[in-house]
Backbone as CSV, one residue per row, in Angstrom:
resi,resn,N_x,N_y,N_z,CA_x,CA_y,CA_z,C_x,C_y,C_z
1,MET,-22.654,-41.833,-9.940,-21.428,-41.816,-10.074,-20.690,-40.389,-9.565
2,ALA,-21.796,-39.378,-10.028,-20.869,-38.033,-9.450,-20.734,-38.501,-7.841
3,ARG,-22.208,-38.770,-7.230,-21.507,-38.531,-6.206,-20.096,-38.866,-5.092
4,LEU,-19.974,-40.733,-5.925,-18.822,-41.451,-5.951,-17.366,-40.392,-6.343
5,GLY,-17.846,-39.560,-7.361,-16.471,-38.624,-7.656,-16.557,-38.196,-6.373
6,SER,-17.572,-37.174,-6.216,-17.339,-35.935,-4.790,-17.050,-36.280,-3.567
7,LYS,-17.119,-37.663,-3.150,-16.840,-38.215,-2.111,-15.633,-38.487,-2.055
8,ALA,-14.855,-39.013,-3.560,-13.453,-39.207,-3.522,-12.434,-37.913,-3.560
9,ALA,-13.380,-37.137,-4.329,-12.888,-35.760,-4.016,-12.298,-34.592,-2.798
10,SER,-13.602,-35.288,-1.898,-13.529,-34.744,-0.764,-12.212,-35.436,0.053
11,LYS,-12.199,-36.688,0.079,-11.141,-37.437,0.833,-9.808,-36.994,0.014
12,ARG,-9.792,-36.706,-1.300,-8.689,-36.163,-1.590,-8.572,-34.818,-0.163
13,TRP,-9.273,-33.995,-0.706,-8.748,-32.732,-0.181,-8.482,-32.914,1.171
14,ASP,-9.430,-34.076,2.074,-9.210,-33.618,3.469,-7.837,-34.208,4.090
15,SER,-7.212,-35.180,3.204,-5.849,-35.750,2.838,-4.552,-34.677,2.831
16,VAL,-5.072,-33.551,1.394,-4.387,-32.509,1.386,-4.189,-31.649,2.685
17,ARG,-5.588,-31.396,2.802,-5.567,-30.340,3.903,-5.024,-30.760,5.405
18,GLY,-5.295,-32.320,5.176,-4.270,-32.857,7.014,-2.624,-32.499,6.573
19,GLU,-2.632,-32.741,5.130,-0.708,-32.561,4.866,-0.439,-30.640,5.525
20,LEU,-1.445,-30.007,5.010,-1.090,-28.975,4.796,-0.680,-28.080,6.793
21,MET,-2.096,-28.841,7.275,-2.113,-28.852,8.790,-0.620,-28.960,9.666
22,SER,-0.377,-30.214,8.951,1.052,-30.909,9.217,2.146,-29.907,9.341
23,ILE,2.102,-29.304,8.105,3.180,-28.729,8.040,2.917,-26.940,8.864
24,GLU,2.206,-26.896,8.915,1.498,-25.253,9.775,1.949,-25.720,10.941
25,GLU,1.818,-26.994,11.825,1.881,-27.374,12.874,3.470,-27.400,12.918
26,LEU,4.570,-27.544,11.946,5.675,-27.752,12.061,6.638,-26.247,12.138
27,THR,5.804,-25.923,11.158,6.444,-23.930,11.384,6.108,-23.115,12.549
28,ILE,4.919,-23.654,13.218,4.480,-23.249,14.894,5.231,-23.555,15.718
29,GLN,5.195,-25.406,16.216,5.714,-25.948,17.094,7.210,-25.913,16.771
30,LEU,7.981,-24.932,17.418,9.604,-24.742,16.933,10.333,-25.592,17.990
31,PRO,11.528,-25.961,18.273,11.934,-26.296,19.336,12.899,-25.335,19.852
32,ALA,12.832,-25.485,21.251,14.021,-24.498,21.412,15.616,-24.709,21.146
33,PRO,15.975,-23.831,21.561,17.216,-23.396,20.971,18.340,-24.305,21.387
34,LYS,19.477,-24.817,21.025,20.082,-25.642,21.684,21.533,-25.078,23.013
35,PRO,22.184,-24.778,23.431,22.539,-24.117,24.331,23.533,-23.443,23.414
36,LEU,23.238,-21.882,24.141,23.990,-20.850,23.194,25.803,-21.065,23.541
37,GLY,26.296,-21.187,22.231,27.754,-21.083,22.051,28.622,-19.867,22.074
38,LEU,29.464,-18.679,22.638,29.544,-17.512,22.630,30.641,-17.639,21.553
39,ARG,31.523,-18.745,21.673,32.803,-18.442,20.796,32.748,-17.828,19.215
40,ASP,31.649,-18.522,18.954,31.756,-17.949,16.539,30.505,-17.348,16.923
41,CYS,29.606,-16.523,17.836,28.804,-15.925,17.723,28.096,-14.532,17.938
42,ALA,27.134,-14.186,16.945,26.276,-12.634,16.662,25.233,-12.574,17.297
43,LEU,25.452,-12.094,18.397,23.839,-11.848,19.028,23.083,-10.711,18.771
44,PHE,21.852,-10.548,17.969,20.906,-9.342,17.921,19.670,-9.574,18.313
45,LEU,19.441,-8.451,19.611,18.344,-9.078,20.576,17.244,-7.873,20.416
46,ASP,16.198,-8.063,20.148,14.926,-7.286,20.541,14.978,-6.585,22.329
47,LEU,13.938,-5.412,22.288,13.984,-4.866,23.955,12.971,-5.439,24.423
48,ASP,11.773,-4.373,23.712,10.074,-5.215,24.810,9.758,-6.673,24.279
49,GLY,9.096,-7.363,24.653,8.985,-8.859,24.539,9.981,-9.695,24.213
50,THR,11.493,-9.187,24.918,12.133,-10.120,24.253,13.421,-9.865,25.284
51,LEU,13.890,-8.852,25.634,14.541,-8.523,26.925,14.024,-7.901,27.748
52,ALA,12.686,-7.470,27.988,11.943,-6.822,29.172,10.418,-7.370,28.839
53,PRO,9.739,-7.534,29.779,8.634,-7.433,29.589,7.718,-6.550,28.798
54,ILE,6.448,-7.243,27.866,5.781,-5.703,27.853,4.651,-4.727,28.696
55,ALA,5.263,-3.799,28.587,4.208,-2.468,29.251,2.900,-2.105,28.888
56,ALA,2.075,-1.685,29.433,1.463,-0.780,29.181,1.364,0.390,28.259
57,ARG,2.339,1.400,29.197,3.167,2.474,28.693,4.431,1.985,28.294
58,PRO,4.805,3.145,26.946,6.197,2.847,26.829,6.995,2.864,27.661
59,GLN,6.899,4.191,28.355,7.908,5.066,29.139,7.454,3.691,30.764
60,ASP,7.044,2.904,30.939,6.534,2.056,32.159,8.110,0.912,32.482
61,VAL,8.301,1.079,31.088,9.757,-0.072,31.075,11.103,0.724,31.241
62,ARG,11.382,0.186,32.695,12.824,1.045,33.437,14.096,-0.010,33.131
63,PRO,14.795,0.721,34.099,16.084,-0.246,34.291,15.664,-1.746,34.999
64,ASP,16.876,-2.658,34.869,16.623,-3.725,35.585,17.922,-4.559,36.010
65,PRO,18.201,-4.594,37.250,19.494,-5.149,37.670,20.108,-6.686,36.566
66,ARG,19.476,-7.504,37.095,19.284,-8.206,36.552,19.603,-8.464,35.050
67,ARG,18.999,-7.664,34.260,19.375,-7.596,32.519,20.493,-6.622,32.263
68,THR,20.770,-5.478,32.962,21.662,-4.574,32.834,23.026,-5.691,33.171
69,GLY,23.369,-6.330,33.702,24.171,-7.101,34.626,24.767,-7.965,33.477
70,LEU,23.521,-8.703,32.876,23.461,-9.514,32.128,24.073,-9.727,30.591
71,LEU,23.391,-8.293,29.914,24.277,-7.801,28.798,25.895,-6.977,29.108
72,GLU,26.145,-6.689,30.273,27.450,-6.301,30.359,28.473,-7.656,30.055
73,ARG,28.221,-8.723,30.814,28.417,-9.938,30.493,28.911,-10.185,29.198
74,LEU,27.648,-10.699,28.637,27.756,-11.337,27.390,28.409,-10.286,26.126
75,VAL,28.604,-8.986,26.612,29.097,-7.671,25.449,30.793,-8.333,25.752
76,ASN,31.158,-8.303,26.884,32.822,-8.495,27.206,32.697,-10.210,26.854
77,ALA,32.074,-11.305,26.837,32.276,-12.601,26.692,32.470,-12.487,25.099
78,LEU,31.677,-11.546,24.251,31.255,-11.497,23.607,32.254,-10.840,22.331
79,ASP,33.461,-9.986,23.131,33.984,-8.841,23.006,33.493,-8.326,21.618
80,GLY,32.183,-7.790,22.245,31.245,-6.998,21.916,30.155,-7.141,20.378
81,ARG,30.651,-7.998,19.985,29.631,-8.531,19.164,28.080,-8.976,19.681
82,LEU,27.645,-8.001,19.948,26.183,-7.857,20.607,25.625,-6.493,20.182
83,ALA,23.914,-6.666,19.994,23.688,-5.480,19.106,22.238,-5.510,19.758
84,VAL,21.747,-4.503,20.137,20.241,-4.802,20.834,19.617,-3.836,19.104
85,VAL,18.228,-4.297,18.477,17.845,-3.708,17.305,16.688,-3.643,17.700
86,THR,15.822,-2.625,17.525,14.496,-2.105,18.890,13.704,-0.929,17.600
87,GLY,12.638,-1.233,18.338,11.816,-0.002,17.620,11.763,1.627,18.740
88,ARG,12.381,1.143,19.841,12.820,2.227,20.639,13.562,3.527,19.497
89,THR,13.724,4.313,20.710,14.712,5.322,20.112,15.942,5.002,21.134
90,LEU,17.179,5.489,20.309,18.314,5.654,20.888,18.430,5.970,22.434
91,ALA,17.753,6.852,22.466,17.910,7.444,23.936,17.139,6.523,24.615
92,ASP,16.155,6.232,24.605,14.884,5.367,25.370,16.124,3.860,25.517
93,VAL,16.845,3.172,24.600,17.610,2.095,24.409,18.538,2.503,26.099
94,ASP,19.084,2.975,25.581,20.559,4.106,26.505,19.911,4.269,28.207
95,ARG,18.500,4.161,28.537,17.921,4.421,29.622,17.945,3.056,30.407
96,ILE,16.970,2.524,29.261,16.347,0.703,29.661,17.881,0.346,30.013
97,LEU,18.883,0.215,29.341,20.094,-0.680,29.380,21.140,-0.013,30.261
98,GLU,20.536,1.229,30.540,21.798,2.358,31.020,23.304,2.241,30.954
99,GLY,23.154,2.104,29.409,24.406,2.660,28.624,24.869,1.423,28.446
100,ARG,25.067,-0.317,28.499,25.850,-1.134,28.697,26.143,-1.411,27.041
101,VAL,24.982,-1.353,26.429,25.517,-1.634,24.789,25.488,-0.645,23.874
102,ILE,26.602,-0.422,23.268,27.098,-0.006,22.705,26.076,-0.071,21.055
103,ALA,26.405,-0.912,20.474,25.885,-0.994,18.845,24.702,-1.888,19.187
104,VAL,23.772,-0.199,18.837,21.892,-0.292,18.843,21.615,0.365,17.308
105,ALA,20.430,-0.784,17.123,19.624,-0.012,16.158,18.580,0.675,16.551
106,ALA,18.372,1.659,16.582,16.979,2.156,17.322,16.190,2.772,16.181
107,VAL,15.145,3.054,16.518,13.577,3.148,15.282,13.431,2.008,14.002
108,HIS,13.785,0.785,14.703,13.571,-0.101,13.399,14.728,-0.012,12.535
109,GLY,15.773,0.965,12.523,16.942,0.268,12.235,16.404,2.378,11.460
110,LEU,16.290,2.923,11.627,16.264,3.844,10.709,17.611,4.718,11.557
111,VAL,18.269,4.510,12.919,19.043,4.960,13.489,19.922,4.070,14.343
112,ARG,20.968,4.149,13.747,22.155,3.174,14.330,23.883,3.263,14.564
113,ARG,23.973,3.222,15.798,24.988,3.482,16.202,26.195,1.917,16.427
114,ASP,26.962,2.370,15.669,27.742,0.795,15.492,28.954,1.166,16.403
115,ALA,29.423,-0.566,16.236,30.156,-0.611,17.215,31.228,0.098,18.180
116,GLN,31.541,1.008,17.229,32.852,2.188,17.180,31.818,3.594,17.543
117,GLY,30.648,3.314,18.197,30.144,4.536,18.891,29.722,5.997,17.397
118,ARG,29.704,5.145,16.047,29.412,6.284,15.113,28.019,6.550,15.520
119,LEU,27.306,6.922,14.630,26.075,7.258,14.539,25.488,7.170,12.747
120,HIS,24.631,6.573,12.855,24.238,6.770,11.106,22.396,6.898,11.393
121,GLU,22.127,7.614,10.646,20.268,7.882,10.892,20.369,8.905,9.769
122,ARG,19.039,8.224,9.215,18.316,9.044,7.905,17.305,9.945,8.617
123,PRO,17.441,11.586,7.573,16.508,12.580,7.347,15.327,12.275,7.925
124,PRO,14.455,13.160,8.565,12.865,12.914,8.915,11.951,12.873,7.190
125,HIS,11.261,11.898,7.200,10.482,12.335,6.186,9.434,13.640,6.303
126,PRO,9.470,14.604,5.194,8.923,15.997,5.890,7.667,15.915,6.476
127,ASP,6.528,14.536,5.779,5.063,14.797,6.134,4.705,13.815,7.673
128,LEU,5.915,13.996,8.565,6.046,13.156,9.969,5.405,14.230,10.567
129,GLU,5.356,15.670,10.315,4.229,16.274,11.681,2.850,16.357,11.083
130,ARG,2.136,15.798,9.896,0.954,15.694,9.749,0.623,14.648,10.283
131,ALA,1.603,13.559,9.959,1.170,12.394,10.929,0.915,12.395,12.182
132,ARG,2.051,13.110,12.954,1.639,13.642,14.311,0.445,14.017,14.686
133,GLU,0.135,14.928,14.369,-1.318,15.821,14.741,-1.885,14.605,14.268
134,ALA,-2.498,14.168,13.513,-3.465,13.287,13.075,-3.575,12.246,13.863
135,PHE,-1.981,11.580,14.617,-2.514,10.549,15.468,-2.698,11.516,17.659
136,ARG,-2.459,12.614,17.619,-2.674,13.178,18.605,-4.235,13.799,18.570
137,GLU,-4.706,14.034,17.287,-6.358,13.967,17.256,-6.840,12.867,16.977
138,PHE,-6.895,11.767,16.893,-7.217,10.829,17.344,-6.863,9.694,18.637
139,ALA,-6.072,10.502,19.189,-5.848,9.839,20.463,-6.605,10.806,21.599
140,GLY,-7.172,12.150,21.300,-8.179,12.753,22.101,-9.807,12.311,22.510
141,ARG,-9.511,11.079,21.860,-10.944,10.358,22.326,-11.161,9.776,23.660
142,ASP,-9.466,9.031,23.638,-9.789,8.128,24.609,-8.438,8.446,25.601
143,SER,-8.429,8.098,26.842,-7.004,8.660,27.524,-6.105,7.380,27.359
144,GLY,-6.333,5.762,26.657,-5.810,4.914,26.572,-5.191,4.827,25.624
145,LEU,-5.382,5.916,25.069,-4.511,5.975,23.267,-3.087,6.798,23.757
146,ILE,-2.176,6.093,23.580,-0.875,6.847,23.319,0.080,6.852,22.763
147,VAL,0.293,8.782,22.299,1.152,8.930,20.662,2.322,9.779,21.327
148,GLU,3.434,8.258,20.662,5.132,8.558,21.128,5.362,8.591,19.730
149,ASP,6.747,9.750,20.190,7.240,10.366,19.036,8.795,10.093,19.206
150,LYS,8.952,9.708,17.706,10.368,9.151,17.990,11.241,9.775,17.128
151,GLY,10.874,10.930,16.713,11.538,11.905,15.967,11.407,11.423,14.282
152,LEU,12.022,10.576,14.142,11.947,9.663,12.402,10.751,8.982,12.681
153,SER,9.483,8.681,13.807,8.333,8.022,13.291,7.508,8.553,14.441
154,VAL,6.313,7.934,14.576,5.725,8.600,15.076,4.696,7.037,15.532
155,ALA,4.128,7.171,17.056,3.514,5.626,17.097,2.198,6.081,18.104
156,LEU,1.597,4.925,17.304,-0.013,5.303,18.113,-0.167,4.110,18.682
157,HIS,-0.270,3.843,20.253,-0.426,2.869,21.386,-1.609,2.748,21.866
158,PHE,-2.512,1.563,21.440,-3.931,1.384,22.058,-4.247,0.152,23.157
159,ARG,-3.020,-0.322,23.436,-2.972,-1.281,24.124,-3.931,-1.342,25.587
160,LEU,-4.009,0.032,25.758,-5.006,0.219,27.182,-6.692,0.226,26.504
161,ALA,-6.580,0.658,25.563,-7.596,1.109,24.844,-8.221,-0.157,23.379
162,HIS,-8.645,-0.963,23.389,-8.202,-2.004,22.462,-9.421,-2.068,21.487
163,GLN,-10.339,-1.177,22.440,-11.628,-1.052,21.613,-11.746,0.097,19.829
164,HIS,-10.180,0.676,19.883,-9.802,1.492,18.890,-9.182,1.049,17.969
165,ALA,-8.319,-0.194,18.198,-7.303,-0.771,17.835,-7.649,-0.674,15.684
166,GLU,-9.289,-1.329,15.322,-9.418,-0.888,13.793,-9.630,0.357,13.356
167,ALA,-9.900,0.994,14.113,-10.093,2.487,13.529,-8.468,3.112,13.930
168,ALA,-7.619,2.933,14.485,-6.262,3.176,14.486,-5.638,2.635,13.433
169,ARG,-5.200,1.148,13.378,-4.955,0.561,12.105,-5.392,1.399,10.655
170,ALA,-6.626,1.534,11.026,-7.290,2.080,9.644,-7.098,3.652,9.243
171,LEU,-6.273,4.162,10.083,-6.086,5.940,10.018,-4.271,5.795,9.887
172,ALA,-3.534,4.852,10.432,-2.544,4.438,10.121,-2.052,4.423,9.032
173,HIS,-3.017,3.375,8.247,-2.292,3.355,6.745,-3.485,4.202,5.657
174,LYS,-3.948,4.395,6.107,-4.924,5.943,5.142,-3.796,7.330,4.918
175,ILE,-2.942,6.969,6.566,-1.681,8.401,6.447,-0.786,7.775,5.400
176,ALA,-0.220,7.045,5.352,0.695,6.329,4.524,0.590,6.340,3.416
177,GLU,-0.460,6.071,2.983,-0.996,6.216,1.461,-1.024,7.306,0.680
178,ASP,-1.660,8.534,1.963,-2.077,9.640,1.191,-0.042,10.778,1.312
179,THR,1.161,9.925,1.846,2.001,10.596,2.195,3.313,9.875,2.154
180,GLY,3.252,8.879,2.166,4.259,7.860,1.583,5.254,7.369,2.946
181,LEU,4.752,7.686,3.575,5.817,7.121,5.088,5.530,5.541,5.127
182,THR,6.196,4.699,6.087,5.729,3.391,6.085,5.124,2.974,7.181
183,VAL,4.078,2.153,7.053,3.583,1.303,8.176,4.749,0.402,8.803
184,GLN,4.279,0.708,10.264,5.152,-0.931,10.882,3.558,-1.142,11.627
185,ASP,3.599,-1.869,11.358,2.229,-2.816,12.241,3.181,-3.559,13.451
186,GLY,2.573,-3.461,15.258,3.495,-3.926,16.150,2.212,-4.411,16.811
187,ASP,2.763,-4.817,17.913,1.841,-5.539,18.820,1.049,-4.755,19.433
188,MET,-0.192,-3.985,19.032,-0.906,-2.893,19.630,-0.377,-1.876,19.565
189,VAL,0.072,-1.523,18.461,0.720,-0.190,18.247,0.878,0.067,16.295
190,GLU,0.197,1.296,15.835,0.749,1.572,14.582,1.728,2.519,15.013
191,GLU,2.852,2.288,14.388,3.494,3.007,13.483,3.692,3.951,11.996
192,LEU,4.141,5.189,12.275,4.545,5.936,11.346,6.014,6.277,10.561
193,ARG,6.362,5.602,10.331,7.915,6.131,9.846,8.817,6.370,8.762
194,THR,9.861,7.144,8.941,10.467,7.940,7.487,10.451,6.316,6.652
195,PRO,11.050,6.489,5.174,11.393,5.239,4.747,12.288,5.107,4.728
196,GLY,13.281,3.831,4.876,14.478,3.832,4.836,15.194,2.270,5.706
197,PRO,15.987,2.325,6.125,16.399,1.138,6.503,15.409,0.456,7.461
198,THR,15.757,-1.187,7.895,14.706,-2.237,8.434,16.201,-2.571,9.471
199,LYS,15.051,-3.778,10.055,16.030,-3.883,11.203,16.860,-5.224,10.610
200,ALA,16.491,-5.909,9.727,17.341,-6.708,8.498,18.053,-5.129,7.867
201,ASP,18.278,-4.470,7.756,19.623,-3.701,7.238,20.175,-3.561,7.999
202,SER,19.965,-3.566,9.240,20.466,-2.917,10.229,21.745,-4.175,10.785
203,VAL,21.248,-5.428,10.772,21.803,-6.663,10.551,23.229,-7.037,10.066
204,LEU,22.262,-6.781,8.489,23.640,-6.799,7.878,24.229,-5.494,7.432
205,ALA,24.137,-4.554,8.171,25.365,-3.499,8.332,25.817,-3.967,9.479
206,PHE,25.660,-4.304,10.594,26.352,-4.511,11.683,27.810,-6.307,11.103
207,MET,27.040,-7.304,10.628,27.728,-7.850,10.243,28.749,-7.692,8.775
208,ALA,28.565,-6.008,7.998,30.061,-5.961,7.433,30.854,-5.645,8.124
209,GLU,31.108,-5.154,9.425,31.689,-4.450,10.120,32.600,-5.080,11.486
210,ALA,33.453,-4.831,11.590,34.429,-5.325,13.059,33.474,-4.322,14.255
211,PRO,33.388,-5.447,15.592,33.790,-6.904,15.464,32.697,-8.229,14.713
212,PHE,31.642,-7.985,14.508,30.525,-8.635,13.721,30.683,-9.674,12.375
213,LYS,32.099,-9.164,12.082,31.866,-9.275,10.507,32.951,-11.151,10.791
214,GLY,32.394,-12.111,9.753,32.768,-13.173,10.105,32.204,-14.332,11.202
215,ALA,31.330,-13.690,12.440,30.518,-14.373,13.408,29.371,-15.146,12.631
216,GLY,28.584,-16.048,13.246,27.077,-16.412,12.838,26.291,-15.931,13.839
217,PRO,25.481,-15.016,13.052,24.557,-14.345,13.553,23.318,-14.833,14.337
218,ILE,22.226,-14.762,15.539,21.340,-15.367,16.314,20.686,-14.050,16.877
219,PHE,19.558,-13.733,15.785,18.458,-13.083,16.301,17.356,-12.947,16.877
220,ILE,17.001,-12.538,17.951,16.187,-12.805,18.886,14.944,-11.900,19.042
221,GLY,13.866,-12.327,18.820,12.804,-11.629,18.867,11.483,-11.546,19.168
222,ASP,10.284,-11.199,19.544,8.929,-11.323,19.670,8.223,-11.163,18.736
223,ASP,7.942,-10.058,17.898,6.421,-10.050,16.851,7.122,-9.941,15.812
224,ALA,5.798,-9.385,14.877,6.051,-9.200,13.529,7.369,-8.129,13.005
225,THR,7.441,-7.192,13.661,8.521,-6.675,13.401,10.154,-7.112,13.478
226,ASP,10.032,-8.315,14.028,11.532,-8.799,13.579,11.817,-10.140,12.835
227,GLU,10.736,-9.997,12.039,10.665,-11.413,11.254,11.509,-10.851,9.801
228,ASP,11.539,-9.355,9.272,13.011,-9.575,8.648,14.410,-9.117,9.503
229,GLY,14.730,-9.655,10.943,15.804,-9.290,11.533,16.154,-11.274,11.581
230,PHE,15.301,-12.186,11.160,15.341,-13.687,11.102,15.727,-13.897,10.118
231,ALA,14.946,-13.359,9.236,15.730,-13.855,7.406,17.000,-13.011,6.993
232,ALA,17.809,-11.684,8.121,18.647,-11.362,7.517,19.232,-12.498,8.358
233,ALA,19.191,-12.893,8.857,20.251,-14.118,10.079,19.903,-15.078,9.465
234,HIS,19.234,-15.515,8.913,19.230,-17.024,8.098,20.202,-16.487,6.343
235,GLN,19.945,-15.588,6.231,20.869,-15.222,4.931,21.968,-15.205,5.174
236,LEU,22.548,-15.375,6.372,24.274,-15.017,6.835,24.431,-16.608,7.034
237,HIS,23.394,-17.216,7.235,23.648,-18.452,7.923,23.666,-18.749,8.836
238,GLY,22.844,-17.888,9.614,22.525,-18.254,11.006,21.039,-18.463,11.805
239,CYS,20.604,-17.761,12.464,19.087,-17.983,12.749,18.362,-17.234,13.388
240,GLY,17.109,-17.424,13.961,16.284,-16.847,14.291,15.714,-17.268,15.317
241,ILE,15.404,-16.146,16.837,14.480,-17.091,17.787,13.643,-16.358,18.205
242,LEU,12.173,-17.040,18.100,11.109,-16.430,18.480,10.656,-16.299,19.892
243,VAL,9.888,-14.944,20.412,10.170,-15.427,21.986,8.574,-15.162,21.609
244,GLY,7.613,-15.774,22.833,6.252,-15.947,23.327,5.932,-16.852,22.263
245,ALA,4.528,-17.128,22.792,3.665,-18.251,21.846,3.645,-18.186,20.739
246,PRO,3.445,-20.141,20.565,3.955,-19.954,19.260,2.928,-19.475,18.509
247,LYS,3.814,-19.215,16.937,2.873,-18.435,15.875,3.435,-18.967,14.584
248,PRO,3.107,-18.456,13.399,3.850,-18.841,12.194,4.891,-17.832,12.000
249,THR,6.032,-18.373,11.637,7.359,-17.431,11.891,8.468,-17.511,11.162
250,GLY,9.271,-17.229,10.291,10.539,-17.109,10.073,11.816,-17.746,10.826
251,ALA,11.320,-17.662,12.359,12.713,-18.418,13.331,12.449,-19.742,13.089
252,LYS,14.135,-20.250,13.693,13.937,-21.456,13.442,13.779,-22.304,15.050
253,TYR,13.814,-21.489,16.056,13.701,-21.811,17.521,12.008,-20.703,18.154
254,ARG,12.335,-21.236,19.441,11.032,-20.514,20.235,11.509,-20.602,21.459
255,LEU,11.568,-19.557,22.348,11.900,-19.302,23.581,10.012,-18.863,24.042
256,PRO,9.877,-19.823,25.331,8.618,-18.958,25.764,8.014,-17.876,26.169
257,GLY,9.253,-17.055,26.417,8.907,-15.851,27.509,10.033,-15.133,27.238
258,VAL,10.404,-13.687,28.266,11.431,-12.829,28.453,12.453,-13.641,29.698
259,GLU,11.376,-14.187,30.350,12.379,-15.172,31.562,13.347,-16.303,30.864
260,ALA,12.395,-17.012,30.196,13.511,-18.196,29.465,14.343,-17.579,28.930
261,THR,14.152,-16.136,27.920,15.558,-16.065,27.127,16.182,-15.051,27.947
262,LEU,16.142,-14.417,28.974,17.207,-13.953,30.343,18.113,-15.471,30.532
263,ALA,16.928,-16.677,31.061,17.934,-17.547,31.656,18.645,-18.361,30.517
264,TRP,18.236,-18.564,29.172,19.040,-19.556,27.984,20.029,-18.313,27.926
265,LEU,20.117,-16.821,27.679,21.343,-16.360,27.747,22.498,-16.199,29.235
266,GLU,22.148,-16.610,30.283,23.089,-16.720,31.126,23.268,-18.046,31.409
267,ALA,22.567,-18.896,30.874,23.532,-20.235,30.830,24.358,-20.470,30.027
268,GLY,24.391,-19.667,28.957,25.802,-19.378,27.823,27.060,-18.966,28.648
269,LEU,26.854,-17.877,29.878,28.039,-17.784,30.094,28.783,-18.256,30.793
């Protein structure tokens, strides 16, 4: 009898597990977004992995005539309701996008330039220098490790030195624990940032201001750093679009990569 009961329980668990797998599949296998309608929407766009392919080194991402022209046309068609929301510095965004987008949230939201060009910025955390020194010392062990100083944060890239990923992540979390800096986990990068506004906060701030106010937000991004942006868009009755391979996400739709994202945006014009 015990064995029969065990078999019955096993069958019930198999059924539950099957249901759970179906739920996960529904989460991961997202549909493509509907055609873009420009009349009532506001676009919030990540940069790396969304508008530009991921590069081995941050400095390898350069201006692109197709992307620059597309963004210029979109800004005009949306009457300014387009913002780039990225971990890049503001200077880097302007370099890569050739100054075509005024509304930018940089360094994951710690720096925000609104649609009128006004700058909103947090003061740097006093222990950032300690983090910079620790990252630079760590990077000395391999030429593939790159330290990127963003002023209000510092990032340690290990895309070219995968073997150091575990140690890099451990170092970043230990420094954050000791200093109160915020860890920003990314795609082959660990970043320590001044505590403060996030991508979600930036979306909410833009949406409270002209010309974004009253529009339906669409947030498009590719990795974990964009999940709070998706959440903010949903909070305001908009949606998130994941770019890249299927994975669990708060986004409602998915585009397979940068090329598909650019094509989808172009088709809306």
